C-alpha positions in Angstrom: -18.5 -47.2 -1.5 -17.0 -45.3 1.4 -13.4 -44.1 1.2 -11.6 -43.4 4.5 -8.3 -41.5 4.6 -6.7 -41.8 8.0 -4.0 -39.1 8.9 -1.9 -40.6 11.6 -0.3 -37.5 12.7 0.5 -36.1 16.1 -1.3 -33.3 17.9 -0.1 -29.7 17.3 -0.7 -27.6 20.3 0.5 -23.9 20.0 -0.7 -22.3 23.2 0.4 -19.6 25.7 -1.8 -19.8 28.9 -4.7 -21.1 26.7 -4.9 -18.0 24.5 -4.5 -19.6 21.1 -6.4 -22.4 19.4 -5.0 -25.8 18.8 -5.2 -28.0 15.8 -5.1 -31.8 15.3 -4.9 -33.9 12.1 -5.2 -37.3 13.9 -8.8 -37.7 12.7 -10.0 -39.4 9.5 -12.2 -37.3 7.1 -15.2 -39.5 8.0 -14.7 -38.8 11.7 -14.3 -35.1 11.1 -17.5 -34.8 9.1 -19.8 -37.3 10.8 -18.6 -37.0 14.5 -17.2 -33.4 14.7 -19.2 -31.3 12.1 -22.5 -33.1 12.2 -22.9 -35.4 15.3 -26.7 -35.4 15.0 -29.4 -38.0 14.5 -31.2 -35.6 12.2 -28.6 -36.2 9.4 -28.3 -39.7 8.2 -26.3 -41.7 5.6 -23.2 -39.5 6.0 -20.5 -40.7 3.7 -17.2 -38.8 2.8 -16.6 -39.2 -0.9 -13.5 -37.1 -1.6 -10.8 -35.0 0.1 -8.0 -32.9 -1.3 -5.1 -31.6 0.9 -1.8 -30.1 0.2 1.0 -32.7 0.3 3.2 -31.7 3.2 4.4 -35.2 4.0 3.2 -37.2 7.0 3.4 -34.4 9.6 0.8 -31.8 8.3 -2.4 -31.3 6.3 -4.4 -28.5 5.0 -7.6 -29.6 6.9 -8.2 -31.0 10.3 -9.7 -30.6 13.7 -9.4 -27.5 15.9 -10.3 -26.5 19.5 -10.5 -23.1 20.9 -8.3 -24.1 23.9 -10.0 -21.7 26.3 -9.2 -18.8 24.0 -11.8 -16.2 23.0 -12.3 -17.8 19.5 -16.1 -18.0 19.0 -16.3 -21.7 18.3 -15.4 -24.4 20.9 -14.2 -26.8 18.2 -14.8 -27.9 14.6 -13.1 -28.4 11.3 -10.6 -25.9 9.8 -9.8 -25.9 6.0 -6.8 -23.8 4.9 -4.9 -22.9 1.7 -1.8 -23.6 3.7 -0.6 -25.9 6.5 -3.0 -26.1 9.5 0.1 -26.1 11.7 0.3 -22.4 10.8 -3.4 -21.7 11.7 -3.0 -21.2 15.6 -2.0 -17.8 16.9 -0.3 -15.6 17.7 -0.7 -13.6 14.5 3.0 -12.8 14.3 3.9 -14.6 11.0 2.7 -14.8 7.5 0.9 -18.0 6.6 2.2 -18.3 3.0 2.4 -22.1 2.2 2.6 -24.1 -1.0 3.0 -27.8 -1.8 4.0 -29.8 -4.9 1.3 -30.4 -7.5 -1.4 -28.6 -5.4 -3.8 -27.3 -8.0 -7.1 -25.5 -8.1 -10.8 -26.6 -8.4 -12.9 -26.3 -11.5 -16.3 -26.4 -9.7 -15.2 -23.5 -7.5 -14.1 -21.5 -10.6 -17.3 -22.2 -12.4 -19.6 -21.3 -9.5 -17.7 -18.1 -8.6 -16.7 -17.1 -12.2 -13.0 -16.9 -11.4 -9.9 -18.6 -12.9 -6.5 -19.7 -12.0 -7.3 -21.1 -8.5 -4.5 -23.1 -6.8 -3.9 -24.8 -3.4 -7.5 -26.0 -3.2 -8.6 -27.9 0.0 -11.7 -30.0 -0.5 -14.1 -32.0 1.7 -17.0 -33.8 0.0 -19.7 -36.0 1.5 -23.2 -37.3 1.0 -26.0 -37.0 3.6 -29.7 -37.4 4.0 -31.7 -34.8 6.2 -35.0 -35.6 7.9 -36.3 -32.0 7.4 -36.5 -29.4 4.7 -33.8 -27.1 6.0 -30.1 -27.6 6.9 -27.6 -25.1 8.2 -24.2 -24.8 9.8 -22.0 -22.0 11.2 -18.6 -20.8 9.9 -16.0 -18.1 10.1 -13.8 -17.0 7.2 -10.3 -15.7 8.0 -7.5 -14.5 5.7 -4.0 -13.0 5.6 -5.4 -10.8 2.7 -7.3 -8.7 5.2 -4.9 -5.8 5.6 -5.9 -2.8 7.7 -5.7 0.5 5.9 -4.2 -1.2 2.8 -5.9 -0.9 -0.7 -5.1 -4.5 -1.3 -8.0 -5.4 0.9 -10.2 -3.8 -1.8 -8.6 -5.8 -4.6 -7.5 -9.3 -3.6 -9.2 -12.3 -2.0 -8.9 -16.0 -1.8 -12.1 -17.8 -2.6 -14.2 -20.5 -1.0 -17.7 -22.0 -1.5 -20.0 -24.5 0.1 -21.6 -26.2 -2.8 -24.8 -28.3 -2.3 -27.0 -30.3 -4.7 -29.4 -33.3 -4.7 -27.8 -36.3 -6.2 -27.8 -35.8 -10.0 -28.7 -32.1 -9.6 -26.7 -28.8 -10.0 -24.7 -27.1 -7.4 -25.8 -24.0 -5.3 -23.3 -22.0 -3.3 -24.6 -21.3 0.3 -21.4 -19.5 1.5 -22.9 -16.1 0.8 -23.5 -12.8 2.5 -26.8 -13.2 4.5 -29.8 -12.2 2.4 -27.8 -12.0 -0.8 -26.2 -14.2 -3.5 -22.8 -12.4 -2.9 -20.0 -14.9 -2.1 -18.2 -14.2 1.2 -14.7 -12.9 0.4 -12.2 -10.4 1.7 -13.4 -7.9 -1.0 -17.1 -8.3 -0.2 -16.9 -8.2 3.6 -14.7 -5.5 5.0 -14.9 -2.0 6.6 -14.1 1.2 4.8 -10.4 1.4 3.7 -9.8 5.2 3.8 -8.7 6.6 0.4 -9.3 3.2 -1.3 -12.8 1.8 -1.0 -16.1 2.0 0.8 -17.2 -0.5 3.4 -18.8 -3.7 2.0 -21.2 -5.6 4.3 -19.3 -4.3 7.2 -21.9 -5.7 9.7 -20.5 -9.2 9.0 -16.9 -8.2 9.5 -15.4 -9.0 12.9 -11.9 -7.5 13.1 -8.5 -6.8 11.7 -6.3 -8.9 14.0 -3.3 -7.9 16.0 -0.7 -10.2 17.6 -3.0 -11.2 20.6 -5.7 -13.0 18.6 -6.0 -16.8 18.9 -5.5 -17.5 15.1 -2.7 -16.6 12.8 -4.6 -14.5 10.2 -4.8 -10.7 9.7 -8.6 -10.5 9.7 -11.8 -12.5 10.0 -15.6 -12.3 9.6 -18.2 -12.7 12.3 -19.7 -16.2 12.7 -22.0 -16.6 9.7 -24.7 -19.3 9.0 -24.9 -21.2 5.8 -28.4 -22.3 5.1 -29.9 -24.6 2.4 -33.5 -25.5 1.7 -33.6 -29.3 1.0 -36.2 -32.0 0.6 -36.4 -34.2 3.6 -35.3 -37.9 3.3 -33.5 -37.0 0.1 -29.8 -37.6 -0.4 -27.7 -34.6 -1.0 -24.0 -34.0 -1.9 -22.0 -31.2 -0.4 -18.6 -30.0 -1.5 -16.7 -27.7 0.9 -13.8 -25.9 -1.0 -11.3 -23.1 -0.2 -8.5 -22.1 -2.6 -5.9 -19.4 -3.2 -6.6 -17.3 -6.3 -3.9 -16.6 -8.9 -1.0 -17.6 -6.7 -0.3 -19.4 -3.4 0.6 -16.2 -1.5 -1.3 -15.0 1.6 -3.2 -18.0 2.9 -6.8 -18.1 4.0 -8.9 -20.5 6.2 -12.5 -21.3 6.9 -13.6 -22.6 10.4 -16.7 -24.8 10.5 -18.3 -25.0 14.0 -18.5 -28.5 15.5 -22.0 -29.9 15.8 -23.5 -27.0 13.9 -24.4 -29.0 10.7 -28.0 -29.9 11.5 -31.6 -29.4 10.4 -32.8 -25.9 11.3 -35.2 -24.5 13.8 -36.3 -20.9 13.0 -37.8 -18.5 15.4 -37.4 -15.6 13.0 -35.5 -12.3 13.4 -34.6 -10.8 16.8 -37.2 -8.4 18.1 -34.8 -5.6 18.7 -34.0 -2.1 17.6 -36.8 -0.4 15.7 -38.9 -3.6 16.3 -38.6 -3.5 20.1 -41.9 -4.0 21.9 -43.7 -1.3 23.8 -44.3 -1.5 27.6 -47.2 -3.8 28.4 -47.0 -5.6 25.1 -46.6 -9.4 24.7 -45.0 -11.4 21.9 -45.7 -14.9 20.8 -42.7 -17.0 19.8 -43.5 -19.3 16.9 -41.6 -21.6 14.7 -41.4 -21.6 10.9 -42.3 -25.0 9.4 -39.2 -27.1 8.6 -41.1 -30.0 7.1 -41.0 -32.2 10.1 -43.1 -32.5 13.3 -41.1 -32.7 16.6 -42.1 -35.1 19.3 -41.4 -32.5 22.0 -40.9 -28.8 22.4 -38.7 -27.2 25.2 -38.9 -23.4 25.7 -36.1 -21.8 27.7 -34.8 -18.4 28.9 -31.0 -17.8 28.6 -29.4 -15.2 31.0 -26.4 -13.0 30.2 -24.1 -15.7 31.5 -25.5 -18.4 29.2 -27.4 -20.2 32.0 -30.7 -21.7 30.7 -34.0 -21.9 32.6 -36.8 -24.1 31.3 -40.0 -22.1 30.9 -42.3 -24.9 29.5 -42.1 -28.2 27.8 -44.4 -30.6 26.0 -45.5 -32.3 22.8 -48.1 -29.7 22.0 -46.4 -26.5 23.2 -45.8 -25.3 19.7 -45.5 -21.6 20.8 -44.7 -19.4 23.8 -45.8 -15.9 24.7 -43.4 -13.6 26.5 -44.0 -10.3 28.3 -40.4 -9.4 29.3 -37.2 -8.6 27.5 -34.7 -11.5 27.3 -33.1 -14.2 25.2 -35.3 -17.1 24.5 -34.5 -20.5 23.1 -36.4 -23.5 21.7 -35.2 -27.1 21.5 -37.1 -29.4 19.1 -36.8 -33.2 19.8 -37.5 -35.4 16.8 -36.4 -38.7 18.5 -33.6 -41.0 17.7 -31.0 -38.4 18.8 -32.3 -35.8 16.4 -32.8 -32.3 17.8 -32.8 -28.8 16.5 -32.7 -25.4 18.2 -32.8 -21.7 17.7 -32.5 -18.5 19.9 -34.3 -15.2 19.6 -33.7 -11.9 21.5 -36.8 -10.0 22.5 -36.3 -6.4 23.6 -38.6 -3.6 24.8 -38.2 0.0 24.1 -36.1 1.5 26.8 -36.9 5.1 27.8 -35.2 4.9 31.2 -32.4 7.3 30.4 -34.8 9.9 28.8 -36.1 12.0 31.7 -37.3 15.5 32.4 -35.0 18.3 31.3 -34.3 22.0 31.8 -33.1 24.0 28.8 -31.9 27.6 29.0 -31.7 30.5 26.6 -30.0 33.8 27.1 -32.4 36.8 27.8 -31.6 40.3 26.7 -33.6 42.1 29.3 -33.7 39.6 32.3 -37.5 39.3 32.3 -37.3 35.5 32.0 -38.9 35.7 28.5 -37.1 34.9 25.3 -37.2 32.8 22.1 -36.3 29.1 22.4 -35.2 26.8 19.5 -36.7 23.6 20.9 -36.0 21.6 17.7 -32.2 22.1 18.2 -32.5 19.9 21.3 -34.3 16.9 19.6 -31.2 14.7 19.6 -30.3 15.7 23.2 -33.7 14.6 24.5 -33.3 11.2 22.7 -29.7 10.9 23.7 -28.7 10.7 20.0 -30.3 7.3 19.7 -31.5 6.9 16.1 -34.2 4.4 17.2 -36.0 7.2 18.9 -37.5 10.4 17.5 -38.9 13.6 19.0 -42.5 13.4 17.7 -43.7 16.9 18.9 -43.9 19.5 21.7 -47.1 20.2 23.6 -48.5 22.6 26.2 -49.9 19.8 28.4 -49.3 16.2 29.4 -52.8 15.2 28.1 -52.1 17.0 24.7 -48.8 15.1 24.4 -50.4 11.7 25.2 -53.2 12.3 22.8 -51.1 14.1 20.1 -53.5 17.2 20.1 -52.6 20.8 19.5 -48.7 20.5 19.2 -46.7 23.7 19.5 -46.7 24.9 15.9 -43.2 26.4 15.5 -40.9 24.7 17.9 -37.7 26.1 16.3 -38.8 29.7 17.4 -41.0 29.3 20.5 -41.4 32.3 22.8 -42.3 31.3 26.4 -45.1 33.1 28.1 -43.9 32.9 31.6 -40.5 32.4 33.4 -39.5 28.8 33.8 -42.5 27.7 31.8 -43.0 23.9 31.5 -43.9 22.2 28.2 -44.0 18.5 27.2 -42.1 16.5 24.6 -43.3 13.2 23.1 -40.6 10.7 22.3 -41.5 7.8 20.0 -40.1 4.6 18.5 -40.9 3.6 14.9 -43.4 1.1 16.3 -45.2 3.8 18.2 -43.9 3.2 21.7 -43.7 6.6 23.4 -42.8 8.5 26.5 -43.7 12.1 27.7 -41.0 14.2 29.3 -41.3 17.6 30.9 -39.2 20.5 29.5 -38.5 23.5 31.8 -37.7 26.7 29.9 -35.1 28.6 31.9 -33.3 31.9 31.4 -30.0 32.4 33.2 -30.4 35.1 35.8 -26.8 35.4 37.1 -24.5 38.2 36.0 -21.1 36.7 35.4 -17.8 38.4 36.2 -15.5 39.2 33.2 -12.7 36.8 32.6 -9.2 37.9 31.5 -7.6 35.9 28.8 -3.9 36.7 28.3 -1.2 35.7 25.9 2.5 36.3 25.8 3.5 39.5 24.0 5.8 38.4 21.3 6.2 40.6 18.2 4.0 43.6 17.2 0.8 41.6 17.3 -0.7 38.7 19.3 -2.8 35.8 18.0 -5.5 34.7 20.4 -6.9 31.2 20.1 -10.2 31.9 21.8 -10.9 28.2 22.3 -8.2 28.3 24.9 -10.4 30.7 26.9 -13.2 28.0 27.4 -11.7 26.6 30.7 -11.9 30.2 32.1 -15.5 30.4 31.0 -16.2 26.9 32.5 -14.8 28.1 35.8 -16.8 31.3 35.9 -20.2 29.7 35.0 -19.4 26.7 37.2 -20.2 24.0 34.5 -17.6 21.5 33.5 -18.3 21.2 29.8 -19.4 24.1 27.7 -18.9 25.3 24.2 -18.8 29.0 23.2 -19.2 31.4 20.3 -17.5 34.8 20.5 -18.9 38.2 19.5 -17.6 41.7 19.3 -20.5 43.1 21.4 -22.9 41.8 24.1 -25.9 42.5 21.9 -24.5 40.4 19.0 -23.9 37.6 21.6 -27.6 37.7 22.6 -28.9 37.7 19.0 -26.1 35.4 17.8 -25.2 37.8 15.0 -21.8 38.5 13.5 -19.7 35.8 15.3 -16.0 36.4 15.2 -13.4 33.8 14.3 -11.9 31.8 17.2 -8.4 32.8 16.1 -7.9 36.5 15.9 -4.8 38.7 15.6 -4.7 41.9 17.6 -2.0 44.6 17.7 -0.4 44.9 21.1 -1.3 48.6 21.1 -5.0 47.8 21.0 -4.8 45.7 24.2 -6.6 45.2 26.6 -9.7 44.6 24.4 -13.1 43.2 25.4 -15.1 40.7 23.5 -18.2 38.6 24.6 -18.6 34.8 24.8 -22.0 33.1 24.5 -21.5 30.1 26.9 -23.6 27.1 25.8 -24.3 23.5 26.8 -26.4 21.0 24.7 -29.4 22.3 26.8 -29.0 25.9 25.8 -27.4 29.3 26.6 -25.9 29.6 30.1 -25.0 33.3 29.9 -23.0 36.0 28.2 -19.5 36.5 29.6 -17.2 39.4 28.9 -13.7 38.2 27.9 -10.9 40.7 28.3 -8.1 40.0 26.0 -4.8 41.2 27.4 -1.0 40.7 27.1 1.8 39.8 29.5 5.4 40.5 28.7 7.5 37.6 27.3 11.0 37.2 28.5 13.4 39.0 26.1 15.7 36.5 24.4 18.9 36.4 22.5 18.2 33.9 19.8 20.4 31.6 17.7 22.9 31.1 20.5 25.6 28.6 20.0 28.4 27.2 22.2 31.3 24.7 21.6 33.8 22.8 23.6 37.1 21.2 22.7 37.8 17.5 22.9 35.8 14.5 24.2 36.6 15.1 27.9 35.9 18.8 28.0 32.7 20.6 28.7 31.2 24.1 28.3 28.8 26.3 30.4 25.8 27.4 28.4 23.2 30.0 29.3 19.5 30.5 28.5 20.0 33.6 26.4 17.5 35.6 28.4 18.3 39.4 28.5 18.0 41.3 31.8 18.1 40.5 35.5 18.1 36.7 35.8 16.3 36.9 39.2 13.1 38.0 37.3 12.8 34.6 35.6 12.5 31.0 36.4 14.2 28.3 34.2 13.5 24.7 33.3 16.0 22.9 31.1 15.1 19.8 29.1 17.4 17.8 31.4 15.4 19.0 34.5 17.9 21.7 35.6 16.3 25.0 37.0 19.4 27.3 36.9 20.1 30.1 34.4 23.2 28.2 33.2 24.1 24.6 32.9 27.3 22.8 32.1 27.2 20.2 29.2 29.8 17.8 27.8 27.9 16.5 24.8 27.1 18.3 21.6 23.4 18.7 20.5 20.5 21.1 21.0 19.5 22.0 24.4 16.1 23.6 25.2 15.1 25.8 28.2 11.7 27.1 29.2 11.9 30.6 30.6 9.0 31.9 32.6 8.2 35.4 33.7 5.4 36.3 36.1 3.4 39.4 35.9 0.8 41.0 38.2 -2.3 42.4 36.6 -5.2 43.8 38.7 -4.1 41.6 41.7 -3.8 38.4 39.6 -0.5 36.7 38.7 0.0 35.6 35.1 2.8 33.6 33.7 4.4 33.8 30.3 6.8 31.1 29.2 9.0 30.9 26.1 11.4 28.3 25.0 14.9 29.0 23.7 17.1 26.5 21.8 20.8 26.5 22.4 23.2 24.8 19.9 26.3 23.1 21.4 28.9 21.7 19.1 32.1 19.6 19.9 35.2 20.9 18.3 39.0 20.2 18.2 42.3 21.3 16.7 42.7 20.1 13.1 45.0 17.3 11.9 46.4 18.9 8.7 47.8 17.6 5.4 48.1 19.1 2.0 47.9 18.6 -1.8 49.7 20.3 -4.6 47.4 21.0 -7.4 48.4 21.7 -11.1 51.6 21.1 -13.0 55.1 20.7 -11.7 56.6 24.0 -10.8 53.3 25.8 -11.1 51.5 24.3 -8.2 48.5 25.5 -6.1 48.5 24.6 -2.4 45.4 22.9 -1.0 45.3 22.6 2.8 43.3 19.7 4.1 42.0 19.8 7.7 40.6 16.7 9.4 38.5 17.0 12.5 35.1 18.2 13.9 35.9 21.8 14.2 35.0 24.9 12.2 38.3 25.7 10.4 40.0 28.7 8.6 43.3 28.7 6.8 46.5 30.8 6.5 50.0 30.4 4.9 53.3 31.6 6.3 51.7 33.7 9.1 50.2 32.5 12.3 48.2 35.7 12.7 46.6 35.5 9.3 44.7 36.7 7.6 42.7 33.5 7.8 40.2 32.5 5.1 37.6 29.8 4.7 39.2 29.0 1.3 41.8 26.3 1.7 43.5 26.8 -1.7 46.5 29.2 -2.0 48.8 30.4 -4.8 52.4 29.7 -3.6 55.9 29.9 -4.9 58.3 27.0 -4.8 60.2 26.6 -1.6 59.5 26.0 2.1 56.2 27.2 3.6 54.3 27.0 6.9 50.6 26.3 6.7 48.2 27.2 9.6 44.7 25.9 10.4 42.7 27.7 13.1 39.6 26.3 14.9 37.1 29.2 15.0 35.5 27.6 18.1 38.7 28.4 20.1 40.4 25.0 20.2 43.7 26.3 18.8 45.9 26.6 15.7 47.6 23.6 14.0 50.6 24.2 11.8 52.9 22.3 9.5 56.0 23.0 7.4 55.8 22.0 3.7 57.9 22.2 0.6 56.7 23.2 -2.8 59.0 22.0 -5.6 60.0 24.2 -8.5 63.0 25.0 -10.7 65.0 28.0 -11.7 63.8 29.5 -15.0 67.3 31.0 -15.6 70.7 31.2 -14.0 73.9 33.4 -14.6 77.1 31.5 -13.9 79.3 34.6 -13.7 80.6 34.0 -10.2 78.9 37.1 -8.8 77.3 35.1 -6.0 73.7 35.4 -7.4 72.1 32.6 -9.4 75.5 31.1 -10.3 74.2 27.5 -10.3 71.0 25.9 -11.6 69.0 23.7 -9.2 65.5 22.5 -8.2 63.7 24.7 -5.6 61.7 23.5 -2.6 63.1 19.9 -2.2 62.5 18.2 1.0 65.1 15.7 2.1 62.5 14.1 4.5 60.0 13.7 1.7 61.7 12.6 -1.4 59.8 12.3 -4.6 62.5 12.7 -7.3 64.8 10.0 -8.6 67.2 12.2 -10.8 67.4 15.2 -13.2 68.9 14.9 -16.7 70.0 18.1 -18.5 70.3 18.2 -22.4 71.2 20.7 -25.0 68.8 21.7 -27.8 69.9 18.8 -29.9 69.2 16.3 -27.3 72.8 15.7 -26.2 72.9 14.7 -22.5 75.1 17.2 -20.6 74.6 16.4 -16.9 72.9 14.0 -14.5 72.0 15.5 -11.1 70.6 14.1 -7.8 67.5 16.0 -6.5 69.7 18.1 -4.2 72.6 18.8 -6.7 73.2 21.9 -8.8 74.8 22.6 -12.2 77.4 25.3 -13.0 76.7 25.5 -16.8 79.8 23.5 -17.9 80.3 20.2 -19.7 83.6 18.3 -19.5 85.3 21.3 -17.9 84.2 23.8 -20.6 81.7 26.6 -20.0 78.7 26.3 -22.3 77.4 29.3 -24.1 74.3 31.3 -23.3 71.3 29.4 -24.7 68.1 27.5 -23.8 68.8 24.1 -22.2 66.3 21.3 -21.5 65.9 18.9 -18.6 63.9 15.8 -17.6 62.9 15.1 -14.0 62.4 11.4 -13.4 60.1 10.8 -10.4 60.1 7.8 -8.1 56.6 6.9 -9.2 57.8 6.3 -12.7 56.4 9.5 -14.3 58.6 12.3 -15.9 58.4 16.0 -16.2 60.2 17.9 -19.0 60.8 21.6 -19.4 63.6 24.1 -20.2 65.6 27.0 -18.6 67.9 29.8 -19.8 71.7 30.1 -19.3 72.9 33.7 -19.5 76.5 34.8 -19.4 
């Protein structure tokens, strides 16, 4: 019995100038399978038996129809199955597809066939079909958010999917596998190398990690793969297409099934390319593998690079076709009743067109044109580093090379017998295709001028990076691209003995100094060139220069720090200015390049150095203070607010100033000073330090006749009152913060003794102590 589930849902079209795919869930499962995926008279009795989708309500599904919408997605259309909403499948890849739905579980068949557990969010399409041949196949692409470029998670985590097929009553086989293996296609089985985490796995089937411009909303995808199953024609089979999240619903995946690709197969075999490419003059007969059914008609075509097809031959009995030229060839098999099958094959011929005659050179110690050549070192050069070609041998004549007779016995140390001698190299493919090229053995005859390589003289020694001298060598030998080894003597350069490091440190007192470069190209030595290492003076600098300015609206003139006559130098500041000084109004670090030109042997050399100048904004301080310690025994802490560089002094505007803001002070009135060391001025403030008299002598001599507090400030009141007691706790007097006591009680002078007091502060706290009355 057929079960049709109709999803009456609108079209979702997410597109920007046609660059993203579109999806549509307004197709029934039967239509998706029979009309979109199959659409072939070769497959009969197509019946959808079961579907499973996430429950997203009436406006979405986890499977449906897609079109490439003129994007660069490889399939024109087809079915997409996802572990999330298909509305999240179209690009751009700017968000994470990470969907879940109520009650959306896993699939036991999928877990059993792959040996996994805890699948969830399983999307399923199941249908029966009957093929009329012994082979069925279809194309698909797997994509996933779990592809993460450069991330170790790509090596560890993957959602899972399978295409399970069985004859009715049989057991399932998974055909969603890496070609030629039984390995299920997953993120963890098809990916490039993840540096520091894992090696590449079946990288040839991986398409790309995806940026925001791709037409689908997944982080990576495989290439288009083909699922193939051997079947028995006219037998009914059941297929179950499943994809699911593993362990949790996070990071969705999808599989795209190409529309019209589910069909019986035609097989022309593997492409005739690479190491199997044909030799010039050969032919190749295109033949089909038996698929268990006999076509009514064969059509052979050639497909050009634009996809245009040209019919080569056609007929009921044209079961093969012989080709003698490179190209893409196609066969279409017509079985009648709307049943067709097709396949393509690429046939290539070995291409030696970019492997022509060459001249190699080797340096000659006595200029007689004779020297020793390492022919083998040029093998990859002659084959253009193409691994499909190999240098099969070197010969003295064209005939010997063609017939492979009398090869040169020691090509890695061959001494030519005449200047510009010609020998022959045989280049072959694995199948035995070959080409003979001429090799001219040359020795450079030109004597090159010395080149002078200079560096700025900074410090007692100079480090020369000899690789930086290569442009000078290229200019001298008039070859755009060379590489060079360096030697202490010309003889060492000829014999290639005792090379020196490309980074050498030389005392300035040893300069100028000559070394020798062996200038080479991939085709050999072009000559020995003397390199004179020399120095030019660097502009003398005052380093660690700093400037400051006061206030937001002020500015300061800064200079480059160069020492000497400014007319001898040129300047380039990072703001584009070319003067020795510039005026700035913002703090920060300013850089200036200072260049000095020097004449050596009629040539002008430049030496540039960079100096950094620090500019800070500054200002006068806003000051406050704290009193630290106990009442009457305070330390003064000066607090400066602002962006300046501050020092501190007490009771003297001329200092001494110190960086320590804490001072020992007596009670009484004081003036505190804060100076900005960047020249923005001195701030000051008068303060009071409260204390009390430790004794008093009320003998009317005008000195210490009355007891009082010290350092009280009428403008900054902290004290409520003072209460004085005798040693028995009897209250004798109550004073305001600014009153004093004459040592009497009720008009009678009290005797000499210790007396106690309590200071009651406005904040509710108290301070108790005592003092001495002396008569």
